[in-house]
N, C-alpha and C positions, 0 to 999 in steps of 0.2 A: 504494500500500500504506500502511495506517495501522498504527502500532505502539503497544503499551501500555507496554513496558519495553525498554530497551536493555541490551545485555550485550556489551561489547567493541566493536570497530570493524566487525566483519563483520555486515552486515544479516541474513544467513541465521541468525544466532544470536539475533536479536531476536524478541520475542514479538508476534505479530500482535494488534492490538487486538480484532478480532472473536473471536479464540480466547480471549483473556482474559475478555471479556464473557460468552461462552458457558460457559467453565469456571466462573467465579464464579457464574453463574446456576444451573448444574447442581449445584454443591456446596451453595449456599444452599438450593436446592430439596430436596436430599436431607436437609439439616439440619432443614428444616421439615416433612418428610413425616409423621413420627410424631405431630406435634401439629396436623396438618391446616392448615399454613400454607405448603405447598409452592409453590402458584402465586404467592402474594404475595412470598415470598422470592426466587423465580426472577425475577420481574419487576424487583424492586429490583436484583438482581444484574446483570441484562441492561442496565439503564440507568445504573448507578452511575458509569461512566466515559465516557459519550458525549461529554462535553466534550473528551476527548482527540482527537476527530476534527477539531479546529480546526488550522489551519495553524500557529498560534503554538505549540501544544503539540508538534506534530511537529518544529518547529524546535528546541524546547527539548531534545528527545531527541538532536538532532544537535549540541548544544553551546551553544545560545543561553542566555544568563543571565537572560532575561526571565521573570519569574514568571507563571504562567498558572493562573487559577481554572478547574479542570476539573470540579469537583463540582457547581457550581450548575446547569449545563446539564441534566443528567439530572433534577434535582429539579424544574426548571421544566417539562420535558416531561411528566413523570408527573403533576404537579399539574394542568396544563392538561387532560391526558387524562381525569383523574378528576373534574374540577370539576362536570360536569353529572350524572354518575352517582352519585357519593358524595364530596363535597368533604372530608369528614373523613378518609377513606381516602387521598385525594390528599395531605393534609397529613402524614399518617403516613409515606407514602412519601418525601415531600420532606424531612422531618426526617432519615430514615435516610441518604439520599444526601448531603445537605449535611454530615452529621457524620462521614462515613466516614474522614476524615483528621484533622480538627481537633477533632472531638467534637460531640455533639448540642448545638445552640445553644438559646437562648431564643427564644420565639415573637416577641416584640417587639410592634410596632404598625404598622398600615398607613402611618402618617406617618413611620416611621423613615427616616433619610437612607440613601442607597445605600452609604455608606462603613461603616455599622454592620454588625455580624456576626450580626444576628438573622435568623430565617427570613423574616420579612416584607421586610426590606431586601434580602436576597439574591434573593428571588423577583422583585424589580423590576429586576434587573440585565440582563435579556435583551438589551436594546439595546446594552449595554456589553460584551457577550461577543463573542469572535471567532466567526465563522461555523462551526458544527459540524454543519450539515445533511447532510453526507456520510454520517452514520450511517444515514440512511433507506435508502440503497442496499444496506446490508449486514445490516440487522436485520429480523427477522420482525415482522409486525403483532401487536400485543397484543390479546387478546380480553378486553374489559372485564368481561363477565359472569363470567369465570373468577375475577376478583379480588374480586367481591362475593358470596362464597359463604356457605353456611349457617354456616360456622365463625365468620365475623366478626360475624354478627348479634347473638348474645348478648353478646359482648364490647363491641361499640360501643354497645350499649343499656344496659349495666350500670353506666355511670358514667365520669367523666373519668379517675379514677385507673386503672381497668381499661384504658382506651384508651391511657393513657401507658405502662402496663406492656407492652401489646401492641407499642407502638412500640419499647420496649427489646428485646423478644424478636426482632423482625425486624431491628433494628439489629445485635444480637449475631450473628445468622446472616450478615448481610452482611459485617461486618468480619472474622469468622472465615473466611468463604469467600475474601475478598480476601487475607488473610494467607496462607492455605494455598496458594492458586494462585500467588501471587507467590513464596512460599518454594520451591515445587516448580520453578518456572521458573528462578529464580536459581541453584539448586543450589549454594549457597555451601558447604554440607556436606550429606551425606546425613542426613536427619532420621529417627531411629528412633522413630517414633510408633506408638502402638497395640500390638496383639498382647499383650493382657492375658488372664488367665483369665476364663472366662465366669462370670456370677453363679451358675449352677447348680453349677459346680465349687467356688466359694467357700462356698456353702451347705453342700455336702457336707463340706468341710474344717472349717468352723466347727461344724457339728452333731456331727462326730466329736470335736472338741476339747471341747465342753461335756458330752459323755457322762461325763467324770470327775466331774461334780457330781451324778450320778444317785443315789449312795448316801451322802448326807451323814451325818456322825457326830455333829455337835453341833446344838443348837437353832438357833443363828445360821445355820449352813450349811443346815439344813433350811428355814429361812425364806427364805434366798436362792434355794434351789432351787425353792421354791414360786413366787416372783416370776418366775423364769426360765421355768417351765412356763406360767404364765399369759400371759406375753408371747408365747411360741411359739404358744399357742392363739389369742391375739388377732391374730396375723399373718395369719390367714385373711380378715380383714375387707378391704373395698374401700378404696382410697386415700382419705385424709381427714385430718382434724386430730385429734391424739391428745395425751393427757398421760400421763406416767409419774410418779406421785407416790409416792416411796419414801423412807423415812428414810435418813439418812446411813449408809453401811456396808451398805446393802441389796443391793449388787451391780448397780446399775442400768447400769453400763458394759457388762458382759457381756450383761445382759438386753435392753437397748435395741438392741445390735448383733444379737442373735439375732432379735429382732422384725424389724429392718430388712432383714436378708438374706433371711429366709424370706418376708417380705411382698413384697419386690422380686421374688423368683422367682415367687410366685403371681400377681402382678399385672403381670408383664412390665415392671418398672421397671428403669432402666439403671444406677443407681449409688447409693451411700450417701455422704452428706455429713455428717460429724460436726463440729458447731460448738461451740467451747469459748470461755469468756470471756477467758482470759489466755494469752499466750505462755508465761508462767512455768510453766504446768501441762500444756501440750499434749504435751510430749515423752513423758511416761509413757504416755498413752493411745495415741499414735501408735506407740510401741515395742510396746505390747501387741498392737495389730492387725497390725503388720508381722510380729511373731513367729508369729502364728496364720495369717494369710492370705498371707504372702509379701511381701518388700520391693517386688517389682515391681508389686504390685497396689494399693499404698497410697501416696498422695501426702500428704506433710506440708507444708502451705503456710501459712507465716506469716513474719513479719519476721525472727525470730531463728533461721532454719533454716540449718543447714550440711549440704549434700548429702552430702559425703564422711563426716562424722561420723555421719550417720544410718544408714549401712550397716555391716554387721558386717565383721569383719576380712577374710574371704574375698572379700567383694564390694567392698571399698574401692577396688580398682583397676579396677573394671568401669566404664570410661568410657561404654559404651553405655547401661548402666542409669542412670547418673548423668544423662546427657544426656536420656534418655527421660523421667525424672522432672522435669527442669527444663522440658522442653517441655510436659509435662502440666500444669505449674503455670500455663501461659498460658491454657489453655482447660478444664481439669479433665476432660479426656477419659480417664478412668481409673475403675476400679470403686469405689474407696474414697478419699475425700478427708477429711483431718483438718485443720481450719482454725479460725480465730478469728472471733468476732463482728465485729471490725473488718474483716477481709478479706472476709467474706461480705457484710455489709450495705453496706460502702462500695463494693464492686464492683457491687451492685445499684443503687445510686444514683449511680454515677459516670457521667459523660457522655463519658469518654475511650475510644477504640477498644481500647487494650491491656487495660484492666480489664474492658471489656464483653464481651470474647470468650467468657468463661466463662458468661455469663448464660443462653444457650440450653440449656446443659447442666444447669441447675437444674431444667428441666422433666423430668417422668417420673423423679424422684429421690425417695429417702427421706432426709429431712433431720432429723437429731437435734440438738436444741438442749440441750446439757448445761448445767446450772446456769442455767436461763433467767431466774431472778430477778436475774441480773447484767446483764441488758440495761439500759443507762442510761435512767433514768426519763424524761429530757427528750427521748428519741428513741423511746420504746417504741411510740407509735402508728404512725408510718410504718414501723417495723420489722415490727410485727404485720400491718399492711395488706399489706405486700409478701409476707409468708409466706402470708397468706390468698389472694392472687392466684395464687401457685404451686399452691396446693391446689385452688382453685375452677376455674381455667381452663387449667391446664397439667399435670394428672394427677399431681401430686406428693403425697407424704404428709409431714406434719410432726409431730414428736413433741417436746413440751415436757417436759423431764426436770428434776426437782429434788426436794429434800426440803422446800423452802419455796416452794410453788407460788403465784405471784402470781395475781391475778384477771384472767387473760388475756382473758376474754370482755368485760371492760370496754372493751377497745381494738379489738375486731374490728369490721369493717363490719357493718351491721345484718343483711344477708342471710346471714351466715355463722353456722353453729351453733357452740355452745361445744365445746371439745375433748372427745373420748370417752376416759375413763380406761381404761388397759390392764390394771391390776390390779383384782381384784374387790372388795377391801375394804381400801382404804388406811388407814382408821381403825384397824382391828385390827392392821395391820402396825406402826403407830406405837406401839401398846401392847406388841406382842410384842418390838419391837426397841429399847425404851427401855433404854439402857445407861448413861445419865449423869444424875446429879442436878444441876440448876442452882441455885446458891445465890447470892443477892444480898448483897453486902457493904456497899453504900452507898459513901460517900466513903473513899478510901484514899490516903494519902500515898506518895511514892516510898520513903521509909524503911520504912514498914510493908510495902509490897509487896515490897521487896528481902528483908526477913526471911522472908516467905512463900516466895519463889522459892528462896532458899538453903536453906530447911528441907527441901525435897523433892529427892531425887536425880535424878528424871526429871520434868521440868516444862516445860510449854509456856505461854508468855505472848504474847498477841496484843494489840497496841495500835493506835490510830487514825492515828498520825503517825510518820514515820520518825525525827524528832528524838527523840521519846519512846522509840522502840525503841532508838536508839543510847545514850541516857542510861541506860536500865535495863540494857542489856547491859554497860556499863562497871562496874556495881555487882555483877554476878554473880561468884561464886567462879570462879577461873581454870580449874578442871578441866573439860574438855569443855563449854565454854560456846560458844554459837553465836548468830548474828544473821542475819536474812534481810530484805532490802528490795530495791526496784528500784534502789537506788544501787549494787548489785552487778550485774555483767553476767551474762548467762544462763549462761555456762560456769561462772562462779564459784558461782552459786546451785546449779547441778546438782551440783557437787562437794560442797558443804556438805550438801545433802540426802542424798547417798550416805553421808557420814560419820555423820549423825544416825541414819539407818536402821540402820546397822551397830551403833552403840552400843545402840540400843533392842532390837535383835534379841538382843544378848548381855547384856542387863540391866545395862549399864554406866551410870555417871553421865552424864546428858545434860540440859543446860538450854538452852532456845531462847527467844529473844525475837524476834518477827517482826511485820511489818505484816500486813495482811489477805491478802496474796498467798498465804499458806499455806492459806487456808480452802477455796477452791473446788476440790475434786477431787484434792487432794494426798493420796496414800496414805501416811499417817503415823499412828502410834498411841502416844500418851502416856497414862499412867494418870491424870494430873491436869492441869487447865488453868486459866488465868486469862484473862479477856477484858474489856478495857475496854468500857464501855457503848457500844453502837452499835445499829444496826437489829436487830430480832429475827432476820431472815434471817442476818445475820452471826454472831449469837450461836449459832444452831442449827448453822451450818456449822462454827463453832469447836468445838462439842460433838462434831461428827463426826470430829474429830482426837483425841478422848479415848475410851479404852476401845473402840476401833473393832472389835477382834477379840474383844471380850467376855472378855478374859483375867481380869478382876476381876468380883466380884459387881456392883459399881457404880463407875463412874468419877465424878469430880467436876469440874464447871466452875464456878469462882467468877467472878461478874460484878461488876466494881467501877467506881466513878466516879472517875477519876484526879484527884488533887489534886497537880499537878506543876508545877514551875517551867519544865519543858520545853514546856509547852503554853500558848501565848498565847491562842489561840482555836481553836474547832473549826469547820470549814466547815459551812455551813447545812444541806447535805443529810445530813451525818452527824448533826448536832445534832437535826434533825427526826426521823430514824429512832430516835435514842437516846431522845428525849422520849416517843415512842409506845411504844417497847419498855419503858421504865420502868413505864408504866401496865399493859402486858400482863403483865409479870413480877409485878406486884402482883395483877392480876385473875385470872390463871391460875397462881398460885403453885404449885399442886400439880403441874402439868405444862405449862410454857410452851412445850414442843416439840410439843404436840398440834396436830392439823389445825385444831381450833376456834381455838386461839390464833393460829396462822399466818393464818387467814382474817380474824380480828378485827384483827390487826396491819395487814394490807394494806388492809383497808377503812378503818380510821382514818387510815392514811397517805395514801391517795388522797383522802380527804375534806378533807385540809388544803390541797389544791391546786385551782386553777382548771382544770377539765378542758379548757377551750378553748385554754389555752396551755402548761400545765405538762408535758404528755405529748407535745407536738410544739413544743418551744421555738422552733425556727427556722422554724416554719410550712412544713415540707416538703410536707405534703399540699396546702397552699394554693398551692404552685407548679403544681399540676395541676388541682385542683378550684376553679374560679372561678365564682361565682354568675352565672347569666344568659348564660354564654358558650356559643355554638353550635359553634364550630370547636375543633380540638384545640390550644388556646392554652396550650401547656406551656412551663415555664421549666426546661429540663433543666440548663442551665449553672448557673443560680442555685442550684438544689437541690443540685447536686454540690458547689458551693463552700461551702454551709452545712452539709452533712451530714458531720460528723466525730464519731465516737463518742468519740474521745479528743481532749482539748483540743489544738489545734494550736500553742499558744503554748509549745512545748517545742523544745529543740534536742537532737540526738543527738551524743554524744561517743564516739569510739572509744577504748577503754582498752587499752593493750598488755599484756593479761593473760598472753599467751604469745608466744614468738618468732615464731609463725606470723603474728601481726598485722603485724610489720615486713615479712615476706616478701610478704604481700598488699598492703601499702601501696606497696611498690616496684613491684608490678604495676600498681596504680592510677595511679602517676605516668607510666608509659611506655605503658600500653595505650590503643589507640584505642577500645576498648569496656570502660571501667572498671566498668560496672554488674555484670558477672559477679563481679568481685572484691569490690565493695561488698556484694553479697549474701552472700558468704562471710564478710564482716566483721561482719554483723549480730549474731551471738552475743556479740560483744565490745563492744557498744554500751550506753551508759547514757543515758537521757533525763532532762534536767533543764530547769527553767524558765529563762526568758530572763534574769531577774535573777541567777540562779546562774551561768549561762553567762557573763554580763558580768563577774561578780566574778572568775572564773577567767581570763578573757581579759585583764582589767586587770592581773592579776598576771603575765601573760606565760606562762601554763601551757597554752596551746592553740596547736597548729600547724594551719595550713590547707593542705589538699591540693586541687588542682583547683578552688579557690574555694568549694567547697561541702562538703568533707569535713573534719571537725574531730577532732583527735587530741590526747589528753592527752600532754604532753611531759615531765611530771615524775611518772612513775608511783611512784617511790620515796617521795615526800613527800605525794602527793595521792591515793593509792589504798591503802586498808588491806586486808590479806589477811583481816581479820575483818569489817569493815563496809562495804567498797567505797569508792566515790568520796568524797573529802573535799571538801565544799563550804564555802568560807570564809563566815563569818557566816551560817550556815544558820538563818535565823529564819522561814522560809516554811512555816508549818503548812499552808497551802492549796496547797502545791506537790504533788509526787507523793506520794500518801498510802499507796502500796503498799510 
């Protein structure tokens, strides 16, 4: 008897290896069925653990401490099996099996040493592996012609990036199937997965909710209703690539979800994935969708998420619901996911099994990219390429939503058509919804700016660096003054926004100085705003926080060029955007928020850059597309190491903003599985750059838990209830700018 997993000392409780292989094959086959990859996924599942047939591995299950490479055997067998018929498909299968524990490797080179961890090196190890041929007596024969079917032909002929993406899809199905079968066998705890409402039920609920908008009373609401109806009408189209270009305050959140749900129902798509640029703004959209569609149907997945806090009072003790949502975060097997650019794209380019589990669930989905202009310029090409793959080859729909639409077609593969606009006349919408005049002030000193800010009783000021924000905040009159930046933990920011909205609702004095985190998607409405010169997209987003509900005839946004001792220098990417915006503000002075102005801005901005490097700075696509290469010579590991939308040179510090933090830290110290508690601590973290971290550490203000968890130990003196974490000698303008 050959076993896959042990469970106690009684062999009757162990899982037979052939049962595990067949289970994984069947689960993977089922996962691949709807996108016609069933036979390929099944084969990979069947072969993934044949190395466990070795005597050495069976001894390990019985207590031997000798490490055994059990993944290489199946990769070698399938590669050899496919070499004559289709070597590229053989390499795809080998990648998946080799990576199902340690992660997808780099291809390497045929001259690689056996000790290296590349695909080429590991495929040469057969003579070094323990004999595993016993698998032949228990496994059925593979029919090669079933593996080279009509489904694979267009993908394998459409280019290397497409083949690499196919590899990721099959890999995702394998690791998901392996996780699920192992989880079922181990039965560590009953796993309450699935059992969500169907898409047709969610469509009925949502369409009933939006009926309240059918009889609008004001011009603004009539325009929003028009946008909503046009999105509903457009939902009848076949899956594809779309844009939703709507001015700020045009109701694109409601409208895009209306399109997505109805489009999913009509095209038999499985889920909606709503992708947002910042964790700082995700809570309000997630809360909105949970309130309409039900907490149990909506997964909020990002780094600052607290499962218990996300549920309402009656549900806060529902352990099964909380557990179900946590499990759904592993694979996104839920009708609606609200997530971030970082979580979405870094999962797509990850080589690790845990993050790759969700990738197959991106197929047959409607994916909404809110504030798409916030995609980092230096990664925009690989991001757009991956979205195009989901649309072209995996029956998904993608919608790029924003008031400031970048020229996405510049970054699409040649064979992909430009996005189809969901609304009929965006140009007219921009004229109809113009609620703010933008006025350029030129250079303004901090003294002059302070006089302006204190002159108005309700005022918003957005600047480019957190040091400038802190300096201006200290100059405001004391009554109801507020500050927002990422030096404040997420829980703190949430509390401040709640207070601000209360003041504005009651027409009370309220002055806010913020970094740009306030701009994208935050539902807030000041009558007057000031914006430090930046990119035109940032200026227009800032204007979207002014006169948002059209309570005044015209709001005013003053754009100024700061002359401040708080600013040593401006980072290059902000300076470039500001330089182009200065020209656009001059050339389109009558209406710099118009579509023509936005198009001119992005065209000039893109023309400043070398297109071969600036939009794929780390050459991610080059990890997969290599001139003159015949095999699937992909560098998955290298791409994963390079693909980070947020600079990795930061450290996370936990700040004890509430007593709950100490309770969770106590659990971290004693728990065998501290990850659960670390996840609950995320809303209390602040990210700072290494030099700032070192300054705090040198002062002895950081405690270390479990070697990797850093906690501020002097909250009283180094965390302000107004401005957040106090960083000594904070001269780093290029640090966290939000």
